[in-house]
C-alpha positions in Angstrom: -129.7 -127.3 112.4 -130.7 -127.9 109.1 -133.7 -130.4 109.9 -135.6 -127.8 112.5 -137.1 -124.4 111.7 -135.2 -123.2 114.5 -132.5 -123.2 112.1 -133.4 -122.9 109.3 -136.6 -120.4 109.4 -135.8 -117.0 109.3 -137.8 -113.5 108.0 -136.4 -111.8 104.9 -137.1 -108.3 104.1 -137.5 -107.2 100.4 -136.9 -103.8 99.4 -137.2 -102.5 96.0 -138.7 -98.9 96.0 -139.4 -98.6 92.2 -140.6 -102.0 91.6 -142.9 -103.1 94.9 -146.3 -100.9 95.0 -146.8 -102.8 98.4 -145.6 -101.2 101.6 -144.9 -102.0 104.9 -146.9 -105.3 104.2 -145.9 -109.1 104.9 -146.1 -112.1 102.5 -146.4 -115.7 103.8 -144.9 -117.6 100.6 -143.2 -120.0 101.3 -139.2 -119.5 99.9 -136.0 -120.3 100.2 -132.3 -118.7 99.9 -131.9 -120.1 96.9 -135.0 -118.1 95.4 -133.0 -115.2 95.9 -130.6 -115.2 92.2 -133.7 -116.0 90.3 -135.5 -112.9 92.0 -132.8 -110.5 91.5 -132.4 -111.7 87.8 -136.2 -111.4 87.0 -136.5 -108.2 88.5 -133.6 -107.0 86.5 -134.5 -108.5 83.2 -131.6 -110.5 82.8 -132.0 -114.3 82.0 -130.0 -117.3 83.3 -126.9 -117.1 82.1 -126.1 -120.3 80.1 -121.9 -119.6 80.5 -119.7 -118.1 82.9 -116.2 -117.4 82.2 -116.9 -120.0 79.6 -117.8 -122.6 82.0 -121.5 -124.4 81.7 -123.9 -123.4 84.2 -126.4 -126.0 85.7 -129.8 -124.5 85.8 -130.7 -122.3 89.1 -133.2 -124.7 91.4 -135.0 -121.7 93.0 -138.0 -119.6 91.5 -138.4 -116.0 91.4 -140.2 -114.3 94.5 -141.2 -111.4 92.3 -144.8 -112.8 91.7 -145.2 -112.3 95.7 -144.5 -109.1 95.7 -147.9 -107.0 94.5 -150.5 -110.7 95.4 -150.0 -111.2 99.0 -152.6 -114.2 98.6 -150.7 -115.5 95.8 -150.5 -119.4 95.4 -146.3 -120.6 96.3 -144.9 -121.5 93.9 -141.9 -123.1 95.9 -143.8 -125.8 97.1 -140.5 -128.7 98.1 -137.6 -127.7 99.5 -134.6 -130.7 100.9 -132.2 -129.2 104.3 -129.4 -131.5 104.3 -126.4 -130.4 106.8 -124.1 -133.2 108.3 -126.9 -135.8 108.3 -129.6 -133.6 109.9 -132.1 -133.7 107.3 -135.3 -132.2 106.6 -138.2 -131.9 103.9 -140.5 -129.6 103.6 -144.0 -129.9 101.0 -146.7 -127.6 100.8 -146.6 -126.7 104.5 -146.3 -129.9 106.1 -142.1 -130.5 107.5 -140.6 -134.1 108.1 -137.4 -133.7 110.2 -135.1 -135.5 112.1 -131.5 -134.6 114.0 -129.0 -137.4 113.6 -126.1 -135.3 115.6 -125.9 -131.9 117.8 -123.7 -130.0 116.0 -121.8 -128.1 118.9 -120.5 -131.6 120.4 -118.1 -132.4 117.9 -116.5 -135.9 119.0 -120.4 -137.6 120.2 -120.6 -141.3 118.9 -123.2 -141.0 116.1 -125.9 -143.4 114.6 -126.3 -144.9 112.1 -128.4 -143.5 109.4 -131.4 -146.1 109.6 -131.9 -145.7 113.3 -133.1 -141.7 112.8 -136.1 -140.8 114.4 -138.5 -138.8 112.4 -140.6 -136.6 113.3 -143.9 -134.5 111.3 -145.5 -131.3 111.7 -148.6 -130.2 109.8 -148.8 -127.0 107.8 -149.5 -124.0 109.7 -147.4 -126.0 112.9 -144.6 -123.4 112.1 -143.1 -124.1 115.7 -142.9 -127.6 115.2 -144.7 -128.4 119.0 -147.2 -131.3 117.8 -145.5 -134.4 116.3 -147.7 -136.2 114.0 -145.5 -138.8 113.3 -147.6 -141.9 115.0 -150.7 -140.3 114.0 -149.6 -140.1 110.9 -147.3 -142.5 110.0 -148.3 -142.9 106.1 -147.8 -139.3 105.4 -144.5 -139.5 107.2 -143.7 -142.6 104.8 -144.5 -140.1 101.8 -142.2 -137.2 103.1 -139.1 -139.3 104.0 -139.5 -140.8 100.0 -139.6 -137.1 98.7 -136.3 -136.4 100.5 -134.7 -139.2 99.1 -135.8 -138.7 96.0 -135.0 -134.7 96.0 -131.5 -136.0 97.7 -130.9 -138.3 94.6 -131.9 -135.3 92.1 -129.8 -132.5 93.9 -126.9 -134.5 94.6 -127.0 -135.0 98.9 -126.5 -138.6 98.5 -124.1 -140.2 99.9 -125.3 -138.5 103.4 -121.7 -137.4 105.1 -121.8 -137.1 108.7 -118.0 -136.6 109.2 -117.9 -134.0 111.5 -114.5 -132.2 112.4 -113.0 -133.9 109.3 -115.2 -132.0 106.6 -113.7 -128.5 107.6 -110.7 -129.7 105.9 -110.8 -129.5 102.3 -108.4 -132.1 101.5 -109.6 -134.8 103.9 -113.1 -134.1 103.2 -112.4 -134.3 99.1 -113.8 -131.2 98.0 -112.3 -128.2 95.7 -110.6 -125.2 97.8 -111.8 -121.9 96.7 -107.6 -120.7 97.1 -105.1 -123.5 96.1 -101.0 -122.6 95.6 -97.6 -121.4 97.5 -98.9 -118.0 98.1 -101.3 -114.9 98.4 -100.7 -111.3 98.1 -103.0 -109.3 99.7 -103.6 -105.0 99.5 -104.2 -102.8 102.1 -108.2 -101.9 102.4 -109.1 -105.5 101.8 -111.4 -106.7 104.9 -114.0 -109.5 105.8 -112.1 -112.1 103.6 -113.7 -115.6 104.7 -111.1 -118.1 105.8 -111.7 -120.6 102.7 -110.6 -117.1 100.3 -107.6 -116.9 101.9 -105.0 -119.3 101.4 -104.6 -122.0 104.0 -101.5 -122.0 106.6 -102.0 -124.1 108.8 -100.4 -127.4 109.4 -97.3 -126.4 107.2 -94.2 -124.0 107.9 -95.1 -120.7 106.5 -94.2 -117.0 106.0 -96.5 -113.5 106.5 -94.5 -110.6 105.3 -96.1 -107.1 104.8 -94.7 -103.9 103.5 -96.0 -100.8 105.4 -95.4 -97.3 106.1 -94.9 -95.6 109.3 -95.6 -92.1 109.7 -93.3 -89.7 111.4 -94.5 -90.2 115.0 -94.7 -94.0 114.7 -97.5 -96.0 114.2 -100.5 -98.6 115.9 -103.2 -101.1 115.0 -103.2 -104.1 113.2 -101.3 -104.8 109.9 -102.6 -108.2 109.5 -105.7 -110.3 111.3 -107.5 -113.6 110.8 -110.0 -115.3 112.9 -111.0 -113.8 116.0 -111.0 -114.0 119.7 -111.7 -118.0 119.7 -109.2 -118.6 116.7 -106.8 -117.0 114.9 -103.9 -114.3 114.6 -102.5 -110.9 114.2 -100.3 -108.9 113.3 -100.0 -105.8 114.8 -97.9 -102.6 116.1 -99.0 -101.7 119.9 -99.3 -98.3 121.2 -95.9 -98.4 121.9 -95.3 -98.6 117.9 -93.4 -102.3 118.8 -94.2 -105.2 116.5 -96.3 -108.3 117.8 -97.6 -111.7 116.0 -99.7 -112.9 118.3 -101.6 -116.3 117.9 -105.2 -117.2 119.5 -105.5 -121.1 120.3 -109.1 -121.3 120.1 -109.7 -118.8 122.8 -107.7 -120.4 125.3 -104.4 -119.7 125.1 -103.1 -116.3 123.8 -99.0 -116.3 122.4 -97.6 -113.2 121.5 -93.8 -112.9 120.4 -92.7 -108.8 120.4 -90.2 -106.7 119.1 -88.1 -104.9 121.3 -87.7 -101.7 120.0 -90.6 -99.4 117.8 -91.1 -99.5 114.0 -88.7 -96.6 112.8 -90.6 -94.5 110.2 -90.2 -94.9 106.9 -91.5 -98.2 104.2 -90.7 -101.1 106.7 -91.1 -104.9 106.0 -92.7 -106.4 109.2 -92.6 -110.4 108.7 -93.3 -113.6 110.8 -91.5 -116.8 109.8 -93.4 -120.1 111.1 -91.0 -123.2 111.0 -93.9 -126.4 111.7 -92.6 -129.3 113.9 -94.5 -131.5 111.3 -95.5 -134.9 112.5 -99.5 -134.4 112.4 -102.1 -131.7 112.3 -102.5 -128.9 115.1 -98.6 -129.2 116.5 -96.5 -126.5 117.4 -93.3 -124.7 115.8 -90.7 -122.1 115.7 -92.0 -118.1 115.2 -89.2 -115.6 114.3 -90.3 -111.9 113.9 -88.8 -109.7 111.5 -88.1 -106.3 110.1 -86.6 -105.4 107.1 -85.3 -109.0 107.3 -83.2 -108.6 110.8 -85.0 -110.9 113.2 -86.0 -108.7 116.0 -87.7 -111.8 118.3 -88.3 -115.4 118.4 -90.8 -117.5 120.4 -92.3 -121.1 120.1 -96.0 -122.5 119.8 -96.3 -125.8 121.7 -100.4 -126.5 119.6 -102.1 -124.9 116.6 -105.6 -124.6 115.2 -105.6 -127.9 113.1 -108.2 -127.1 110.8 -110.5 -123.8 111.3 -110.3 -120.6 113.4 -113.8 -119.9 112.9 -117.2 -119.7 110.5 -117.8 -116.2 110.9 -114.5 -114.5 111.6 -112.5 -112.8 108.4 -109.4 -112.2 107.5 -108.6 -108.2 107.5 -106.0 -106.0 106.0 -105.0 -103.0 108.1 -107.7 -103.4 111.1 -109.2 -106.7 112.5 -112.8 -106.4 112.2 -115.4 -108.7 114.3 -113.6 -110.0 117.8 -110.2 -109.0 118.4 -107.4 -111.6 118.0 -105.6 -110.3 120.7 -106.1 -108.8 123.9 -103.7 -105.9 123.4 -106.3 -103.9 121.3 -110.0 -103.2 120.6 -111.5 -104.0 117.3 -112.8 -100.5 117.2 -109.6 -98.6 117.5 -107.7 -101.6 115.9 -107.1 -99.3 112.6 -103.6 -99.3 111.4 -102.4 -95.5 111.9 -99.7 -95.9 108.9 -100.1 -97.5 105.5 -100.5 -101.4 104.5 -99.1 -101.5 100.8 -99.4 -105.8 100.7 -99.6 -109.2 102.6 -98.0 -111.8 101.2 -98.6 -114.9 102.8 -96.6 -118.4 101.7 -96.5 -121.8 102.4 -93.2 -122.7 102.9 -93.6 -126.5 102.9 -92.4 -126.9 99.4 -88.6 -126.5 98.4 -87.3 -123.1 100.2 -87.0 -122.3 103.5 -86.6 -119.1 104.9 -84.1 -118.4 107.2 -84.9 -116.4 110.5 -82.6 -113.6 109.1 -84.4 -113.4 106.1 -81.2 -114.2 104.3 -82.5 -117.7 101.6 -83.6 -118.4 98.6 -87.2 -116.7 99.4 -85.2 -113.7 101.2 -87.5 -110.9 99.6 -90.4 -112.4 102.2 -88.1 -110.7 105.1 -85.8 -108.4 103.9 -86.4 -105.0 102.1 -87.9 -104.7 98.7 -91.5 -105.7 96.6 -93.2 -108.7 97.4 -92.9 -111.8 96.0 -96.0 -112.7 93.8 
């Protein structure tokens, strides 16, 4: 909740044994998350880079917190800070705060008021619980801070305000660049905690996921690759009995599993899942084919899929499932794959080539033996 302190005010612990003489003390200067990078650069004695990989850099907007480390009563150097997410907005200025709640974030389909109709609140310095609204008593001060918010919003490209809700989860609809683009992405064993924006999106399209694994003598169990968690995501894993399974978790409401009938044999294996999307809009269903070394071992179907985002905090993990588990067949703390995951290739199949359930097609290397396509 970007407007009120309940959503933005947090304590920060700073530890620097060789650089901070004060020990176990509390500081009360106001700072913001944008001050962390300037602080690290300041402490390291490194100037802000003008260019990174040839790209010209904007000036850092924050200020270093280093001055406060050994000067507990030093005046604040971060005097003004705006806040805005999804139309909820606020402004801090020398202890004063003016805030307005435009929408409740977890009510996605609510009808929203015009921005001009939002009710602003005003809180004095020291009222960090924001309990005593002074908007009626001090209208001039409120107007001053509202104008300051607009000034900061213009300066830092906050305008125009965008209160679209569900649509903003889709980079294409929202009109922002994506961190990962292209047809395919190759990940390697041991890569974990990959946020959703850093892995290729396979939502609303036909796609395939192929993993090259090594199964030891005696068999293997555990998660090969998983994205999301208990409230939305998917997982390709091997059950305790050695059987490969693909599980799709529809927002915690429904688990759909497609499982083979035989345990994985020891040796190098390619376990793949191919999803043939029905099309016709976002969130639709499609057919699932599970293959081992290019041979179809199971088929199934999803009637609905997650259209925009699996989770804001769950991640993609190779060789385990961190956080809350996607499937109820395993627990996260016991999900590590007992064999070896060499690599996992995810590929968007909506462009020109399609993967036959048996793996025989222009992209057969996804489903059949051999090195993964890059």
